[in-house]
All heavy atoms as a GROMACS GRO file, in nm:
protein
  530
    1MET      N    1   1.075  -2.329  -0.520
    1MET     CA    2   1.182  -2.242  -0.483
    1MET      C    3   1.119  -2.100  -0.445
    1MET      O    4   1.050  -2.052  -0.526
    1MET     CB    5   1.296  -2.229  -0.586
    1MET     CG    6   1.389  -2.130  -0.561
    1MET     SD    7   1.546  -2.145  -0.650
    1MET     CE    8   1.514  -2.053  -0.801
    2ARG      N    9   1.160  -2.051  -0.334
    2ARG     CA   10   1.108  -1.920  -0.295
    2ARG      C   11   1.205  -1.812  -0.334
    2ARG      O   12   1.328  -1.838  -0.320
    2ARG     CB   13   1.087  -1.914  -0.145
    2ARG     CG   14   0.975  -2.003  -0.096
    2ARG     CD   15   0.947  -1.978   0.038
    2ARG     NE   16   0.869  -1.856   0.046
    2ARG     CZ   17   0.764  -1.842   0.113
    2ARG    NH1   18   0.710  -1.942   0.178
    2ARG    NH2   19   0.690  -1.728   0.116
    3ARG      N   20   1.159  -1.710  -0.383
    3ARG     CA   21   1.236  -1.587  -0.420
    3ARG      C   22   1.189  -1.472  -0.350
    3ARG      O   23   1.072  -1.448  -0.319
    3ARG     CB   24   1.235  -1.564  -0.573
    3ARG     CG   25   1.294  -1.676  -0.643
    3ARG     CD   26   1.301  -1.638  -0.794
    3ARG     NE   27   1.359  -1.754  -0.865
    3ARG     CZ   28   1.355  -1.752  -0.995
    3ARG    NH1   29   1.319  -1.657  -1.069
    3ARG    NH2   30   1.414  -1.861  -1.056
    4ARG      N   31   1.284  -1.376  -0.322
    4ARG     CA   32   1.245  -1.252  -0.251
    4ARG      C   33   1.217  -1.147  -0.368
    4ARG      O   34   1.299  -1.137  -0.460
    4ARG     CB   35   1.360  -1.200  -0.167
    4ARG     CG   36   1.322  -1.066  -0.113
    4ARG     CD   37   1.427  -1.034  -0.007
    4ARG     NE   38   1.380  -1.101   0.112
    4ARG     CZ   39   1.386  -1.052   0.231
    4ARG    NH1   40   1.435  -0.934   0.259
    4ARG    NH2   41   1.338  -1.127   0.335
    5VAL      N   42   1.106  -1.084  -0.364
    5VAL     CA   43   1.074  -0.977  -0.455
    5VAL      C   44   1.060  -0.847  -0.382
    5VAL      O   45   1.011  -0.838  -0.266
    5VAL     CB   46   0.935  -1.006  -0.519
    5VAL    CG1   47   0.892  -0.893  -0.606
    5VAL    CG2   48   0.941  -1.139  -0.606
    6SER      N   49   1.122  -0.741  -0.432
    6SER     CA   50   1.121  -0.618  -0.370
    6SER      C   51   1.090  -0.512  -0.472
    6SER      O   52   1.135  -0.512  -0.589
    6SER     CB   53   1.264  -0.587  -0.310
    6SER     OG   54   1.280  -0.466  -0.276
    7PHE      N   55   1.004  -0.412  -0.438
    7PHE     CA   56   0.966  -0.300  -0.524
    7PHE      C   57   0.922  -0.184  -0.439
    7PHE      O   58   0.882  -0.206  -0.325
    7PHE     CB   59   0.860  -0.348  -0.625
    7PHE     CG   60   0.730  -0.393  -0.565
    7PHE    CD1   61   0.632  -0.305  -0.540
    7PHE    CD2   62   0.719  -0.526  -0.526
    7PHE    CE1   63   0.511  -0.348  -0.482
    7PHE    CE2   64   0.597  -0.571  -0.482
    7PHE     CZ   65   0.497  -0.479  -0.455
    8SER      N   66   0.923  -0.072  -0.496
    8SER     CA   67   0.877   0.051  -0.432
    8SER      C   68   0.738   0.076  -0.456
    8SER      O   69   0.694   0.062  -0.576
    8SER     CB   70   0.961   0.175  -0.469
    8SER     OG   71   1.098   0.160  -0.433
    9LEU      N   72   0.653   0.106  -0.363
    9LEU     CA   73   0.519   0.141  -0.384
    9LEU      C   74   0.488   0.281  -0.331
    9LEU      O   75   0.501   0.315  -0.213
    9LEU     CB   76   0.429   0.039  -0.300
    9LEU     CG   77   0.280   0.062  -0.310
    9LEU    CD1   78   0.238   0.024  -0.459
    9LEU    CD2   79   0.213  -0.036  -0.208
   10PRO      N   80   0.488   0.380  -0.430
   10PRO     CA   81   0.472   0.518  -0.388
   10PRO      C   82   0.332   0.536  -0.311
   10PRO      O   83   0.233   0.470  -0.337
   10PRO     CB   84   0.465   0.598  -0.519
   10PRO     CG   85   0.436   0.491  -0.629
   10PRO     CD   86   0.478   0.360  -0.573
   11THR      N   87   0.335   0.621  -0.221
   11THR     CA   88   0.213   0.648  -0.140
   11THR      C   89   0.099   0.696  -0.229
   11THR      O   90  -0.009   0.662  -0.193
   11THR     CB   91   0.243   0.762  -0.032
   11THR    OG1   92   0.290   0.871  -0.096
   11THR    CG2   93   0.333   0.700   0.078
   12ASP      N   94   0.128   0.753  -0.339
   12ASP     CA   95   0.013   0.794  -0.427
   12ASP      C   96  -0.063   0.670  -0.480
   12ASP      O   97  -0.180   0.685  -0.518
   12ASP     CB   98   0.068   0.875  -0.549
   12ASP     CG   99   0.115   1.015  -0.514
   12ASP    OD1  100   0.096   1.051  -0.401
   12ASP    OD2  101   0.163   1.084  -0.599
   13ALA      N  102  -0.006   0.556  -0.479
   13ALA     CA  103  -0.066   0.430  -0.521
   13ALA      C  104  -0.177   0.386  -0.416
   13ALA      O  105  -0.261   0.306  -0.451
   13ALA     CB  106   0.030   0.321  -0.544
   14LEU      N  107  -0.169   0.451  -0.302
   14LEU     CA  108  -0.259   0.411  -0.191
   14LEU      C  109  -0.366   0.525  -0.162
   14LEU      O  110  -0.431   0.525  -0.057
   14LEU     CB  111  -0.182   0.384  -0.059
   14LEU     CG  112  -0.078   0.281  -0.073
   14LEU    CD1  113   0.003   0.266   0.053
   14LEU    CD2  114  -0.137   0.140  -0.108
   15THR      N  115  -0.380   0.611  -0.257
   15THR     CA  116  -0.480   0.723  -0.242
   15THR      C  117  -0.619   0.670  -0.251
   15THR      O  118  -0.647   0.567  -0.327
   15THR     CB  119  -0.457   0.834  -0.336
   15THR    OG1  120  -0.467   0.787  -0.474
   15THR    CG2  121  -0.327   0.901  -0.317
   16LEU      N  122  -0.715   0.735  -0.192
   16LEU     CA  123  -0.854   0.707  -0.203
   16LEU      C  124  -0.929   0.838  -0.205
   16LEU      O  125  -0.881   0.936  -0.158
   16LEU     CB  126  -0.900   0.609  -0.096
   16LEU     CG  127  -0.880   0.653   0.046
   16LEU    CD1  128  -1.000   0.728   0.107
   16LEU    CD2  129  -0.854   0.530   0.135
   17LEU      N  130  -1.047   0.829  -0.255
   17LEU     CA  131  -1.138   0.945  -0.261
   17LEU      C  132  -1.228   0.948  -0.136
   17LEU      O  133  -1.298   0.862  -0.117
   17LEU     CB  134  -1.219   0.935  -0.389
   17LEU     CG  135  -1.288   1.062  -0.443
   17LEU    CD1  136  -1.186   1.173  -0.468
   17LEU    CD2  137  -1.364   1.031  -0.565
   18ASP      N  138  -1.215   1.060  -0.066
   18ASP     CA  139  -1.290   1.068   0.069
   18ASP      C  140  -1.432   1.116   0.041
   18ASP      O  141  -1.465   1.146  -0.079
   18ASP     CB  142  -1.210   1.142   0.175
   18ASP     CG  143  -1.203   1.289   0.148
   18ASP    OD1  144  -1.264   1.339   0.048
   18ASP    OD2  145  -1.140   1.353   0.228
   19ARG      N  146  -1.501   1.130   0.147
   19ARG     CA  147  -1.642   1.173   0.139
   19ARG      C  148  -1.660   1.315   0.077
   19ARG      O  149  -1.761   1.353   0.021
   19ARG     CB  150  -1.715   1.182   0.274
   19ARG     CG  151  -1.730   1.044   0.333
   19ARG     CD  152  -1.801   1.062   0.477
   19ARG     NE  153  -1.776   0.932   0.544
   19ARG     CZ  154  -1.785   0.923   0.666
   19ARG    NH1  155  -1.799   1.021   0.748
   19ARG    NH2  156  -1.764   0.802   0.724
   20ASP      N  157  -1.548   1.399   0.090
   20ASP     CA  158  -1.551   1.530   0.035
   20ASP      C  159  -1.504   1.550  -0.106
   20ASP      O  160  -1.458   1.656  -0.154
   20ASP     CB  161  -1.473   1.621   0.128
   20ASP     CG  162  -1.535   1.638   0.265
   20ASP    OD1  163  -1.660   1.632   0.279
   20ASP    OD2  164  -1.447   1.630   0.366
   21ALA      N  165  -1.479   1.425  -0.175
   21ALA     CA  166  -1.416   1.416  -0.308
   21ALA      C  167  -1.282   1.471  -0.310
   21ALA      O  168  -1.240   1.530  -0.414
   21ALA     CB  169  -1.515   1.483  -0.408
   22GLU      N  170  -1.201   1.443  -0.200
   22GLU     CA  171  -1.058   1.478  -0.197
   22GLU      C  172  -0.983   1.353  -0.204
   22GLU      O  173  -1.008   1.258  -0.130
   22GLU     CB  174  -1.036   1.558  -0.066
   22GLU     CG  175  -1.119   1.679  -0.046
   22GLU     CD  176  -1.052   1.810  -0.078
   22GLU    OE1  177  -0.925   1.803  -0.092
   22GLU    OE2  178  -1.123   1.906  -0.103
   23TRP      N  179  -0.872   1.352  -0.280
   23TRP     CA  180  -0.781   1.246  -0.279
   23TRP      C  181  -0.686   1.253  -0.168
   23TRP      O  182  -0.630   1.361  -0.129
   23TRP     CB  183  -0.694   1.243  -0.410
   23TRP     CG  184  -0.780   1.205  -0.536
   23TRP    CD1  185  -0.821   1.293  -0.633
   23TRP    CD2  186  -0.823   1.078  -0.565
   23TRP    NE1  187  -0.888   1.227  -0.720
   23TRP    CE2  188  -0.893   1.091  -0.688
   23TRP    CE3  189  -0.807   0.953  -0.511
   23TRP    CZ2  190  -0.953   0.981  -0.746
   23TRP    CZ3  191  -0.864   0.845  -0.569
   23TRP    CH2  192  -0.936   0.866  -0.691
   24VAL      N  193  -0.682   1.145  -0.076
   24VAL     CA  194  -0.604   1.140   0.043
   24VAL      C  195  -0.535   1.013   0.060
   24VAL      O  196  -0.579   0.908  -0.005
   24VAL     CB  197  -0.693   1.172   0.168
   24VAL    CG1  198  -0.749   1.311   0.163
   24VAL    CG2  199  -0.803   1.071   0.183
   25VAL      N  200  -0.440   1.008   0.143
   25VAL     CA  201  -0.376   0.879   0.192
   25VAL      C  202  -0.414   0.870   0.340
   25VAL      O  203  -0.387   0.966   0.412
   25VAL     CB  204  -0.224   0.882   0.176
   25VAL    CG1  205  -0.167   0.751   0.229
   25VAL    CG2  206  -0.184   0.892   0.032
   26GLU      N  207  -0.484   0.758   0.377
   26GLU     CA  208  -0.522   0.745   0.516
   26GLU      C  209  -0.448   0.634   0.582
   26GLU      O  210  -0.408   0.541   0.518
   26GLU     CB  211  -0.669   0.716   0.523
   26GLU     CG  212  -0.764   0.833   0.477
   26GLU     CD  213  -0.908   0.802   0.503
   26GLU    OE1  214  -0.950   0.684   0.533
   26GLU    OE2  215  -0.981   0.899   0.516
   27PRO      N  216  -0.418   0.642   0.710
   27PRO     CA  217  -0.346   0.534   0.777
   27PRO      C  218  -0.437   0.416   0.779
   27PRO      O  219  -0.564   0.423   0.774
   27PRO     CB  220  -0.333   0.590   0.920
   27PRO     CG  221  -0.373   0.733   0.922
   27PRO     CD  222  -0.446   0.755   0.796
   28GLY      N  223  -0.378   0.299   0.777
   28GLY     CA  224  -0.452   0.174   0.774
   28GLY      C  225  -0.373   0.065   0.705
   28GLY      O  226  -0.260   0.078   0.670
   29SER      N  227  -0.432  -0.051   0.693
   29SER     CA  228  -0.372  -0.168   0.630
   29SER      C  229  -0.425  -0.184   0.494
   29SER      O  230  -0.546  -0.167   0.466
   29SER     CB  231  -0.406  -0.293   0.711
   29SER     OG  232  -0.351  -0.286   0.843
   30PHE      N  233  -0.338  -0.219   0.390
   30PHE     CA  234  -0.368  -0.241   0.263
   30PHE      C  235  -0.314  -0.373   0.217
   30PHE      O  236  -0.200  -0.404   0.250
   30PHE     CB  237  -0.315  -0.131   0.169
   30PHE     CG  238  -0.366  -0.001   0.196
   30PHE    CD1  239  -0.324   0.085   0.295
   30PHE    CD2  240  -0.472   0.054   0.114
   30PHE    CE1  241  -0.372   0.209   0.320
   30PHE    CE2  242  -0.524   0.183   0.141
   30PHE     CZ  243  -0.475   0.256   0.246
   31GLU      N  244  -0.389  -0.457   0.140
   31GLU     CA  245  -0.335  -0.588   0.085
   31GLU      C  246  -0.279  -0.560  -0.055
   31GLU      O  247  -0.353  -0.507  -0.142
   31GLU     CB  248  -0.440  -0.691   0.087
   31GLU     CG  249  -0.383  -0.825   0.044
   31GLU     CD  250  -0.482  -0.930   0.050
   31GLU    OE1  251  -0.583  -0.932  -0.025
   31GLU    OE2  252  -0.468  -1.031   0.128
   32VAL      N  253  -0.158  -0.590  -0.074
   32VAL     CA  254  -0.088  -0.592  -0.209
   32VAL      C  255  -0.093  -0.729  -0.255
   32VAL      O  256  -0.050  -0.824  -0.202
   32VAL     CB  257   0.056  -0.539  -0.200
   32VAL    CG1  258   0.122  -0.538  -0.339
   32VAL    CG2  259   0.052  -0.395  -0.142
   33GLN      N  260  -0.142  -0.747  -0.386
   33GLN     CA  261  -0.147  -0.881  -0.444
   33GLN      C  262  -0.067  -0.880  -0.575
   33GLN      O  263  -0.068  -0.787  -0.642
   33GLN     CB  264  -0.295  -0.916  -0.482
   33GLN     CG  265  -0.392  -0.911  -0.362
   33GLN     CD  266  -0.533  -0.933  -0.401
   33GLN    OE1  267  -0.574  -0.933  -0.512
   33GLN    NE2  268  -0.613  -0.953  -0.292
   34VAL      N  269  -0.002  -0.996  -0.594
   34VAL     CA  270   0.078  -1.012  -0.716
   34VAL      C  271   0.038  -1.137  -0.785
   34VAL      O  272   0.027  -1.245  -0.718
   34VAL     CB  273   0.232  -1.013  -0.681
   34VAL    CG1  274   0.315  -1.042  -0.803
   34VAL    CG2  275   0.274  -0.888  -0.611
   35GLY      N  276   0.015  -1.130  -0.910
   35GLY     CA  277  -0.026  -1.251  -0.988
   35GLY      C  278  -0.018  -1.225  -1.139
   35GLY      O  279   0.006  -1.117  -1.180
   36GLN      N  280  -0.049  -1.339  -1.212
   36GLN     CA  281  -0.056  -1.320  -1.355
   36GLN      C  282  -0.188  -1.252  -1.395
   36GLN      O  283  -0.195  -1.201  -1.499
   36GLN     CB  284  -0.040  -1.451  -1.419
   36GLN     CG  285   0.101  -1.511  -1.390
   36GLN     CD  286   0.145  -1.606  -1.494
   36GLN    OE1  287   0.067  -1.632  -1.597
   36GLN    NE2  288   0.259  -1.669  -1.475
   37SER      N  289  -0.290  -1.260  -1.312
   37SER     CA  290  -0.422  -1.204  -1.340
   37SER      C  291  -0.495  -1.189  -1.205
   37SER      O  292  -0.455  -1.255  -1.104
   37SER     CB  293  -0.506  -1.284  -1.439
   37SER     OG  294  -0.545  -1.399  -1.385
   38SER      N  295  -0.608  -1.129  -1.204
   38SER     CA  296  -0.684  -1.118  -1.080
   38SER      C  297  -0.744  -1.252  -1.038
   38SER      O  298  -0.772  -1.273  -0.924
   38SER     CB  299  -0.797  -1.016  -1.102
   38SER     OG  300  -0.884  -1.055  -1.205
   39ALA      N  301  -0.750  -1.354  -1.137
   39ALA     CA  302  -0.792  -1.477  -1.102
   39ALA      C  303  -0.680  -1.575  -1.059
   39ALA      O  304  -0.705  -1.692  -1.020
   39ALA     CB  305  -0.864  -1.541  -1.225
   40ASP      N  306  -0.549  -1.530  -1.068
   40ASP     CA  307  -0.442  -1.601  -1.043
   40ASP      C  308  -0.344  -1.534  -0.947
   40ASP      O  309  -0.229  -1.505  -0.985
   40ASP     CB  310  -0.372  -1.646  -1.172
   40ASP     CG  311  -0.250  -1.734  -1.150
   40ASP    OD1  312  -0.242  -1.811  -1.052
   40ASP    OD2  313  -0.167  -1.741  -1.242
   41ILE      N  314  -0.384  -1.501  -0.831
   41ILE     CA  315  -0.298  -1.429  -0.733
   41ILE      C  316  -0.207  -1.524  -0.665
   41ILE      O  317  -0.247  -1.631  -0.611
   41ILE     CB  318  -0.387  -1.359  -0.619
   41ILE    CG1  319  -0.485  -1.264  -0.681
   41ILE    CG2  320  -0.312  -1.296  -0.517
   41ILE    CD1  321  -0.429  -1.149  -0.755
   42ARG      N  322  -0.079  -1.501  -0.678
   42ARG     CA  323   0.021  -1.590  -0.621
   42ARG      C  324   0.095  -1.545  -0.490
   42ARG      O  325   0.138  -1.621  -0.419
   42ARG     CB  326   0.130  -1.612  -0.732
   42ARG     CG  327   0.073  -1.681  -0.845
   42ARG     CD  328   0.168  -1.695  -0.963
   42ARG     NE  329   0.098  -1.753  -1.077
   42ARG     CZ  330   0.160  -1.836  -1.154
   42ARG    NH1  331   0.286  -1.869  -1.144
   42ARG    NH2  332   0.096  -1.882  -1.264
   43LEU      N  333   0.094  -1.413  -0.471
   43LEU     CA  334   0.149  -1.353  -0.347
   43LEU      C  335   0.058  -1.250  -0.305
   43LEU      O  336  -0.007  -1.174  -0.371
   43LEU     CB  337   0.285  -1.275  -0.381
   43LEU     CG  338   0.398  -1.373  -0.435
   43LEU    CD1  339   0.512  -1.285  -0.475
   43LEU    CD2  340   0.442  -1.471  -0.322
   44ARG      N  341   0.049  -1.242  -0.163
   44ARG     CA  342  -0.032  -1.139  -0.090
   44ARG      C  343   0.048  -1.087   0.025
   44ARG      O  344   0.122  -1.175   0.092
   44ARG     CB  345  -0.161  -1.196  -0.034
   44ARG     CG  346  -0.256  -1.255  -0.134
   44ARG     CD  347  -0.374  -1.317  -0.064
   44ARG     NE  348  -0.452  -1.399  -0.148
   44ARG     CZ  349  -0.553  -1.354  -0.220
   44ARG    NH1  350  -0.595  -1.233  -0.200
   44ARG    NH2  351  -0.625  -1.434  -0.298
   45GLU      N  352   0.054  -0.960   0.042
   45GLU     CA  353   0.123  -0.902   0.159
   45GLU      C  354   0.041  -0.788   0.210
   45GLU      O  355  -0.015  -0.712   0.130
   45GLU     CB  356   0.268  -0.858   0.114
   45GLU     CG  357   0.338  -0.799   0.229
   45GLU     CD  358   0.375  -0.904   0.339
   45GLU    OE1  359   0.417  -1.022   0.305
   45GLU    OE2  360   0.354  -0.869   0.464
   46THR      N  361   0.033  -0.776   0.334
   46THR     CA  362  -0.032  -0.652   0.390
   46THR      C  363   0.067  -0.548   0.423
   46THR      O  364   0.171  -0.570   0.492
   46THR     CB  365  -0.117  -0.691   0.517
   46THR    OG1  366  -0.213  -0.797   0.482
   46THR    CG2  367  -0.186  -0.573   0.580
   47VAL      N  368   0.044  -0.423   0.382
   47VAL     CA  369   0.130  -0.308   0.419
   47VAL      C  370   0.045  -0.217   0.506
   47VAL      O  371  -0.078  -0.209   0.494
   47VAL     CB  372   0.192  -0.233   0.300
   47VAL    CG1  373   0.276  -0.329   0.215
   47VAL    CG2  374   0.080  -0.179   0.214
   48THR      N  375   0.110  -0.155   0.600
   48THR     CA  376   0.046  -0.064   0.689
   48THR      C  377   0.097   0.076   0.672
   48THR      O  378   0.221   0.107   0.679
   48THR     CB  379   0.063  -0.106   0.831
   48THR    OG1  380   0.021  -0.244   0.847
   48THR    CG2  381  -0.012  -0.013   0.935
   49VAL      N  382   0.007   0.172   0.645
   49VAL     CA  383   0.044   0.309   0.626
   49VAL      C  384   0.022   0.373   0.775
   49VAL      O  385  -0.082   0.358   0.840
   49VAL     CB  386  -0.058   0.377   0.532
   49VAL    CG1  387  -0.025   0.531   0.529
   49VAL    CG2  388  -0.035   0.323   0.390
   50THR      N  389   0.127   0.442   0.814
   50THR     CA  390   0.119   0.500   0.958
   50THR      C  391   0.128   0.653   0.935
   50THR      O  392   0.169   0.704   0.835
   50THR     CB  393   0.241   0.460   1.043
   50THR    OG1  394   0.363   0.482   0.980
   50THR    CG2  395   0.231   0.308   1.066
   51GLY      N  396   0.097   0.724   1.042
   51GLY     CA  397   0.096   0.867   1.027
   51GLY      C  398  -0.044   0.928   1.028
   51GLY      O  399  -0.143   0.856   1.045
   52GLU      N  400  -0.048   1.059   0.999
   52GLU     CA  401  -0.182   1.117   0.994
   52GLU      C  402  -0.236   1.116   0.847
   52GLU      O  403  -0.156   1.098   0.760
   52GLU     CB  404  -0.147   1.276   1.023
   52GLU     CG  405  -0.108   1.298   1.165
   52GLU     CD  406  -0.203   1.254   1.277
   52GLU    OE1  407  -0.325   1.287   1.255
   52GLU    OE2  408  -0.165   1.190   1.374
   53ARG      N  409  -0.362   1.125   0.840
   53ARG     CA  410  -0.428   1.138   0.710
   53ARG      C  411  -0.370   1.261   0.637
   53ARG      O  412  -0.347   1.366   0.696
   53ARG     CB  413  -0.580   1.166   0.737
   53ARG     CG  414  -0.659   1.170   0.609
   53ARG     CD  415  -0.808   1.185   0.658
   53ARG     NE  416  -0.884   1.177   0.532
   53ARG     CZ  417  -0.966   1.270   0.495
   53ARG    NH1  418  -0.982   1.379   0.566
   53ARG    NH2  419  -1.038   1.249   0.387
   54SER      N  420  -0.339   1.242   0.513
   54SER     CA  421  -0.263   1.343   0.441
   54SER      C  422  -0.300   1.342   0.293
   54SER      O  423  -0.343   1.248   0.240
   54SER     CB  424  -0.111   1.330   0.457
   54SER     OG  425  -0.073   1.207   0.415
   55PRO      N  426  -0.268   1.466   0.221
   55PRO     CA  427  -0.282   1.467   0.078
   55PRO      C  428  -0.180   1.370   0.026
   55PRO      O  429  -0.077   1.349   0.085
   55PRO     CB  430  -0.261   1.608   0.038
   55PRO     CG  431  -0.230   1.684   0.167
   55PRO     CD  432  -0.232   1.586   0.278
   56PRO      N  433  -0.199   1.322  -0.093
   56PRO     CA  434  -0.100   1.225  -0.152
   56PRO      C  435   0.036   1.268  -0.169
   56PRO      O  436   0.131   1.189  -0.171
   56PRO     CB  437  -0.159   1.185  -0.289
   56PRO     CG  438  -0.297   1.243  -0.295
   56PRO     CD  439  -0.316   1.345  -0.183
   57SER      N  440   0.059   1.394  -0.190
   57SER     CA  441   0.199   1.446  -0.216
   57SER      C  442   0.281   1.451  -0.091
   57SER      O  443   0.397   1.471  -0.087
   57SER     CB  444   0.197   1.581  -0.281
   57SER     OG  445   0.117   1.673  -0.197
   58SER      N  446   0.215   1.434   0.028
   58SER     CA  447   0.291   1.442   0.157
   58SER      C  448   0.356   1.302   0.188
   58SER      O  449   0.301   1.197   0.156
   58SER     CB  450   0.195   1.467   0.277
   58SER     OG  451   0.138   1.597   0.261
   59PRO      N  452   0.476   1.307   0.246
   59PRO     CA  453   0.538   1.178   0.274
   59PRO      C  454   0.463   1.102   0.384
   59PRO      O  455   0.418   1.159   0.486
   59PRO     CB  456   0.678   1.219   0.324
   59PRO     CG  457   0.662   1.364   0.364
   59PRO     CD  458   0.555   1.417   0.293
   60VAL      N  459   0.447   0.979   0.361
   60VAL     CA  460   0.375   0.893   0.453
   60VAL      C  461   0.458   0.762   0.466
   60VAL      O  462   0.509   0.706   0.368
   60VAL     CB  463   0.236   0.852   0.403
   60VAL    CG1  464   0.170   0.758   0.492
   60VAL    CG2  465   0.144   0.981   0.389
   61ALA      N  466   0.478   0.712   0.590
   61ALA     CA  467   0.554   0.591   0.612
   61ALA      C  468   0.472   0.472   0.577
   61ALA      O  469   0.357   0.465   0.608
   61ALA     CB  470   0.596   0.576   0.752
   62VAL      N  471   0.534   0.373   0.506
   62VAL     CA  472   0.467   0.248   0.475
   62VAL      C  473   0.552   0.129   0.520
   62VAL      O  474   0.672   0.126   0.498
   62VAL     CB  475   0.453   0.232   0.317
   62VAL    CG1  476   0.395   0.100   0.278
   62VAL    CG2  477   0.371   0.344   0.259
   63MET      N  478   0.493   0.037   0.600
   63MET     CA  479   0.554  -0.079   0.658
   63MET      C  480   0.483  -0.204   0.611
   63MET      O  481   0.360  -0.207   0.612
   63MET     CB  482   0.550  -0.061   0.806
   63MET     CG  483   0.679  -0.030   0.874
   63MET     SD  484   0.666  -0.046   1.047
   63MET     CE  485   0.652   0.122   1.098
   64ASP      N  486   0.555  -0.304   0.587
   64ASP     CA  487   0.492  -0.443   0.556
   64ASP      C  488   0.465  -0.499   0.694
   64ASP      O  489   0.496  -0.456   0.796
   64ASP     CB  490   0.580  -0.515   0.462
   64ASP     CG  491   0.708  -0.573   0.520
   64ASP    OD1  492   0.724  -0.571   0.648
   64ASP    OD2  493   0.797  -0.604   0.444
   65SER      N  494   0.407  -0.619   0.688
   65SER     CA  495   0.359  -0.699   0.807
   65SER      C  496   0.484  -0.734   0.900
   65SER      O  497   0.466  -0.771   1.009
   65SER     CB  498   0.271  -0.804   0.779
   65SER     OG  499   0.344  -0.901   0.700
   66MET      N  500   0.599  -0.734   0.834
   66MET     CA  501   0.716  -0.776   0.908
   66MET      C  502   0.794  -0.661   0.972
   66MET      O  503   0.899  -0.666   1.027
   66MET     CB  504   0.814  -0.867   0.827
   66MET     CG  505   0.736  -0.981   0.774
   66MET     SD  506   0.829  -1.094   0.679
   66MET     CE  507   0.950  -1.154   0.791
   67GLY      N  508   0.736  -0.542   0.954
   67GLY     CA  509   0.804  -0.416   1.014
   67GLY      C  510   0.900  -0.351   0.928
   67GLY      O  511   0.981  -0.262   0.971
   68ASN      N  512   0.915  -0.396   0.805
   68ASN     CA  513   1.021  -0.338   0.710
   68ASN      C  514   0.952  -0.210   0.641
   68ASN      O  515   0.836  -0.211   0.602
   68ASN     CB  516   1.052  -0.436   0.594
   68ASN     CG  517   1.112  -0.551   0.654
   68ASN    OD1  518   1.202  -0.547   0.741
   68ASN    ND2  519   1.066  -0.671   0.609
   69ARG      N  520   1.035  -0.104   0.641
   69ARG     CA  521   0.984   0.018   0.564
   69ARG      C  522   1.034   0.008   0.419
   69ARG      O  523   1.117  -0.051   0.378
   69ARG     CB  524   1.047   0.139   0.633
   69ARG     CG  525   0.988   0.166   0.762
   69ARG     CD  526   1.043   0.302   0.817
   69ARG     NE  527   0.976   0.318   0.943
   69ARG     CZ  528   0.880   0.400   0.971
   69ARG    NH1  529   0.829   0.474   0.876
   69ARG    NH2  530   0.836   0.414   1.088
   0.00000   0.00000   0.00000
């Protein structure tokens, strides 16, 4: 049986440390994995961050592979 799972993923969860040692959110694709452990991944979904490279506190649009925000 398939179930729909929905949750909010704050843009701060997608931050990375750049070459200048600054925390930023960059546009691109990220894979979100859900499972009981890292060895038991049951769901995978790619989300796409759009917009300009920005500090984590700035609003950034996040879309899943089906175009949902």
